[in-house]
N, C-alpha and C positions, 0 to 999 in steps of 0.2 A: 536422405536418408531421414525418414520423419518416426521419431520416437512416439508411441504412443502412451499417455500418462493412464493410469488403471488405480481403481480404489485401493488402499495400502499401498503404493508406492511411497518410496521415502525420499524426498528432494530437498533442496535448501529452500529455507523463505525465513524472512526478519520476523523473530518473535516480538509481539509488542509486550509481553510481561518481563519475560529476561531482556529484553533491548538488545538484541546483539544475535546475529545469523547462526543460525541451527537446524538441525535435521528435522524434518517435519513430514509427516504422515498425512498422505490425502483421503480426507474422508470424504468428502462429495466433489461431482463434476456435474460442470455446465456447459453442456457444447461442448465435449470432450476438450473442456479447458479445467485446471484444478479450481474450486471455487470454497471449499472450507478447508482448513489444515488443522492438524493437532502436533504441536510441539515434541519432541520425543524427551526433550531435557524436564520440561515442566509440565506437560498435559493438556496446558491451554491451548483452546481453540480458539482460531480467528480464521476472518477473510484470508484467501491467499494475497501477499502483499507484492509479489512477482520480485521477490529478494530486495525490496528498496525499502530504508528506512523512512521514516516521516521526516518530514523536514521540522528544524529544530523553531524553537517560537521566535528565536532570533531573527532566521529568515521569514517566516510568518508577519515580524513585524516591518521588514524591511519591504515587502510584498506590499503591505496593506499601507504605508508612505507613499510607493511609489505608485500607486495605485488612485490614493488620494490628489496627489500631485496633477495627474492625468487628468482626474475629472475636475481638477479646480481649474485648469487652462479651457474647458468645453465652454461652449456659449450656453445659457440655459435655452430650453427649447420654446420658441416663438409661441403664442398663442391666439 
């Protein structure tokens, strides 16, 4: 069964302002997928985040360190 999402439907999403999972109204659609959402608690509009919280700064720093380690092990390009 495929559920068709329409403008004005209320679905859960991660609110970037409230910093929690709240009810959101669909404000715009792109290719039958939600694109913009409006939080029903604070009325902030943002892109659809697929119910996922953004990574913490600690996680981003860890990823950057791992990336730098990988780059450090690579040979420089031959000229």
